[in-house]
C-alpha positions, 0 to 999 in steps of 0.5 A: 340762602333765602328762598323767598321767590320759590314756594316749597310745599308744606307736607303736600303729600301727607295732606293730599293723601289724607283728604283724598284716600280711596277716591274714585274718579268715577264715583259722583259721591266721592267727587262731591266729598273730595273738597274738604273744609280746607277749600276755604283756605287762601292760596299762598303758593305752589303747594296750596295750588297742588293741594286744593285746586289740582286733583291727583286722581288717576285711572292707569287703565285709561288709554291715551294714544287712541284712534281718536287721538290720532284723528283729532290730534292731526286735524287740530294740529293742522288747524292750529298751525294755519291759524297761528301763521295768520296771527303772526301777520296781524297787528295784534300780538294774538296767539292760538290758545291751547284752551281753544284747542282743548274745548274743540277737542272735547266737543269732537272727541265726545261726538266721535265716541257717540257716533262710532260703534263700540262693539266688535272690531269697533271697540279698538277704535272706540275704546269707551268714553272720551277720557282725560288722557287722550284729551290731554294728548290731543291738546298737547299735540295741537298746541305744540303745532299752534305756534309760528316757528321762529325758523319760518319767521326768518324764512319770511324775513329773507323773502320780504327784505332780502329777496332770498327764497329758501327751497321748501325742503331746506326751510321745513327741515331746518324748522324741524331741527330748531324745534326738536333740539329743545326737546332733547334739553327738556328731557335732561331738565325734568328733575329740575323743572318738571317734577318738583312742586315749585315748578308750578307752570301757572300757564297750565292751571286753567287747562288742567282745571278745565280738563278735570272739570270736564272728565271727573264726574260728580255734582261739583264738576257738573256745576263747574261745567255749567258755569264754564259754558255760561261764561263761554257763550257770554264772551263768545257773543260779546267778542263779536262787538269789539272785533267786528261790529264796533272795533273802537272797543278793541282799544280806545282812549277817551282822552284821545277821542276828546282831543280828536287828533289835534295833538300828536303828544296826546296821541303818542301818550294816550293812543291805543286804538291802532297799530303803533298808535301810542303807549295807551296810558289810561286807555281801555279795551274790551276785547278779551283776545287782547286783555288775556295777554296781560294774563290777569286770571292766572299769573301769580300776584307777585308776577303781575305786580312786577309787570305793573311796576314795569309798565307804570315806569315805562310810560314815563321812561319811553315818553321822557326819552322821546321828548328829550331826544334820547337816541335822536328819534324826535329831532329826526322826525321818526315815528313815535312807535315802530320796529322798522329802520329809518334813514336820517331824514325819517324815510324807510331805510334802504337796507339793500343799498348797503349790502353786497351780493353776498348779503354782507355789509359793503363799507363803500355803500354804507358810507354813501347811504349812512347809518340807520336809525331806530325810533326812540321807543324801540331803542329803549325797549331793546335796552330794557330787553338786555337789562332783563337778561342781565338781571335774570342771571344775577336773580337766579344766582342770588335766589336759586343757587341752592337748587342749581347746585343740588341739580348739577352737582355730580350731574344729579339731573341726569340720574334716574330713580330720584324721588320728590315730595310731590303727590302728582310725581308719586302718582306718575311712578306707575308709568314708564318714563321716557328713557334719557336715550330717547331724548339724547337720540332726538337731540343728536339727530336734530343737531345733525340735521341743523348742521346739514341744513346750514350748508344747503341753499344760502350759506348760514352758519358753520358747523361750529357756530351751530354747536356754540349757540346750541350750548348757549341755548342750554345754559339759558334754558337752565337759568330762565327755566326757573323763572318760567316754571315758578312765575309763568313769565317767559323772558325773551333771550333773542336780544342777548343771543344776537349780541354774542352773534354780532361778535362771532359773525360781524357784519353778517345779518343773515348769520345773525338771524340763524344764530338767534334761531339756534341760540334762542328758539331752541331754548323757547322750545325747551320751555314749551316742552317742559310746560307740556310735560308738567301738564301731562304730570298734572293729568297723569298722562303716560310720559311716553304718550306726551313725548309722541304728542309733542314730536308729532305736533312739531312736525305737522306745525312746521309743514303748515306754517310754511304753506301759509307763509307762502300764501300770505306773503304772496298776497299781502307783500306791500302791507307787510313791508310797510312800517306802519301796516294796516289794521288787518295786516302788519309785518311788525314781527318780521320787521323786528327780526330784520331790524335786529339782524341789520343793527346787530348783524351788519352794523353792530360796530357802526351803531353800538361801539362807544361814542355811537348813537346806540352804544348804551343798548348793550350796556343794558346787560351790565345795568340789569346784572347789577340791579338784583344785587341792590334788592338782595342786599336790602333783603338781607339788611331788612329781612322783615320787609317783604318788598325786597324779595317780592319784586322780580327785577327781570320782569320789571325790566322787561315791562319797562320796554314792553309798550312800543309794540302793537295795540296797547289797550289791554294793560289797564283792564288787565290791571283791574282784573288781575288786582281784583281776582288775584288779591281781593277774590283770592283773599276774601272769597277763597272758596269761589277762587279755588273752584272757579278762577282758573275755570273762568280764565279757560272759558274766556280764553276759549270763547274769545279764541273761537269767535275770533277764528270764525270772524277771521275767516267769515268776515275779515277776508282771509279767504274771501272778500272782507265784509264790513259790519252793517251801518246800524251796528255803528262800525264807524268806518270814518274813524281814521278819516276823523283823525285826519280831519281835526277841527282846526283852522284851514278845514272847511265848515263841512269837514269840521261838522263831519268830524265833530258829528262822527266824534260825538257818535264815538263818545256816545257809543263808547259809553253805551257799550261800557255800561252794557258790558258792566251790566252783563258782567253783573248779571253773569 
C-alpha cells in the first residue's frame, strides 16, 4: 500500500534527543545553541517540522490552571464569542483568529504578573512569571469560544425566515449539546489523530511557533520576538488603509475599473470588490484579513497546489456553466452569484407561501407558487461540494487504509498505554491523561441533552434520528479527520448530511437543518478539539487542563453567541434578509443555511429527482467517489511520476466550487505569497523559513485581527454611529454610484464627467497604494 500522502517521521525521537539532550528552557546559552546545523535543512514533511521548528522542551513544574488563566480565559472567551457572532453577519467570511487571542492574552498575562503582588497569600494568585502552559490554556479556551456555533446559525435562520423564535434556554442548551458531543468523539480518536507525528495539524504551527518564541529565553528568541513585533505593527498600521481609509484596496480589479461597469460579463468574471460581485479572476486585494483565508504561509505546498488547481478550473467551470445556461440561471435572469433562492421570474422566492402551519411542504401551495431556482454558480458549488465528499471516502480508503485498519482492528483506538515514535508524545507521558470515562460521560450527557432539547419548543428530530446522525458524524470524523490532520484542510460535510436527511425526513426543512446540526456540527467540533489537543501536546500542557479549557470555552461561547445574535438580528433584519446585503451587513451565512434546508428539506424530490433541474447535484457524490481511483491507478502504473500521488482530489473538488461566495480578491495575492514562501523560501532560504515563516504568519494574522476589531467598534458603527473616513484619505464614497453611471448613451454630460473623474482617481490611488505597499514590504 502506498502512503505518499502521509509523511512518516524518520528517526524523529533519536534525532531530537541527540540535538536537545540536557536542554534547559530557562538557560539563554542553551537556547542559543539549540538550533543545530540541521536548521539549514529543507522542510520536507511532518517529521522535519517536529524536528526543526517545534521544540520539545518542557518544565512539568509550571502551573496551567492558574488564577490568571481563569480571569483572562473567561474575559477573552466572552470577547471572542461576541466578535465571532458579529463576523457571522459580515459580507466577508472573516473569523476570530486564535493568534489574535494569543497576543492579547500574552500582553494581559504579563501585565497581571507585574501588577499583582507575589508574596504571602498573593503567591497563590501570582505563582511566578506568565508561562507557556497557562498561556496555551487561555488561548484554547478563548479560541474555542470564538466561533459562531452552528446551532445559533440555525436559531437565527428560524427567526429570520420562518418566524420561529426559540426560547433562550432551549437555544443555548441545544448549542451546548451539539458542541460537546464532538468532544467525546475526539477523546476516542486521540490515538489515531493526535498522538502520531503524521497528525501535524498545520493550522497550529503559527501558534506554537509564537508561543515558544514568547516564553523560551535566549538570544535567538529575543531576535524572533523583535521581528514579530516589527511585522505586527507594520500590518496593524497598514490595515487601517484598506479596511477604512481606502476600501477599494480590500479587493479590486484593474480590468473592472477600466471597464467602469459597462459590461456585466467583465463584472461577473473579474469583479471582486463587493459581496457577490464576481469571481475575481486576476483581481487583487491588500487586506490581510481576507488574504489569510487562503492560508498561504502555513498550509503545506501540496495542499495549496491542489487548491490552486481547483480555483483555476473553477473560473472556467462556473463562468462556462452560467453562460451556457446550465441550471437555467442565465435564461431566467438570476444573479450571477447569490446563495438565496429565487422564483422563476428572478424575484426572491417566497418560501413561506409553500409551507403549511407546521412548517412542512404544502403540495397545493407549492403547485400554485412553483419551484425555486438557485443561481447557476451556487448550484455548481453544491455539485462540487458533494463531489468532494465522495472523493474523500475513496481517497482515505486508497491512501490511508493501513492506518485505519491498525486503529480499528480489535478497537485498538480505545486501548490505553499505546506508544508512538513521537518526541512530543513521549514528553507528555509525565502527565495524567484524560480517562476515557471522562470523554464517555461527556458524550452520554450531551447526547441525552440533545435528545431532550429536540422535544422542547418546536418539534425538531425524534430521538432515533438524533442517534442516527450522531453515528454518521462519528464516521465522517474518522474519514475526514485524516485529511484535516495531515493537510490542514477541513472538508465540509454539511451537504452530504443533508442528502441523507432528505430521505430520512422528506419535505421537512427544519428537521433537515437539525439533522445537519448533529451530523455535521458534531464532526466539526471533533476536528476543533483534536486540533486543540495537538496544540496542547506541542506546548506540553497537561491533557486534563486542555480538557477543562475547551469545555469551559464552549459553554461561554454558546451563551454570548446567543446574546449577540438577538442584538444584531433585531437591529439589521432587513439587511440580513436581502439576498445581496450591504457592504457592512450580510445574511449570506443564514441564507445559505435556509436555501439548503428548503431545497433539500422541503423540495428534495421536486428539485433533485431524475429529470428535474438539479438532479445532477446529488450525483456529485458518485462522480467524486470515482475520481481518486483514476489518480490512484495512474500512480500504480507510473509510480515514479509524483503528480498522481501529489494531488488531493477532495481539495480540488472543494475549490472548484469555492468562488461563488462573498468577496474574491484574496486568491491571487494568496497564490503569489504561498508559492513564494512554501516553494522558493522553503527550498532556497531554509534557515530563514525554519525560524520566521510561521512567526510571520502569526504576526500578520494577529495585527490584522486586532486593528479590524478596533475599527469595527470605533468607526464601522457596531455600537455607535458609523464614521466615514475623511475625504482627504480618498475614501471614494461614490464608487458604487460610479458603477451605476457608466459613460454610455443616455447619460448626461455632467454624469459622464463625474464618473470619469472618480474613475481616474480610483486608478491613480490604486497604483499609488500598490507601489507604497511594495516599498513597505521591501523595507521590512
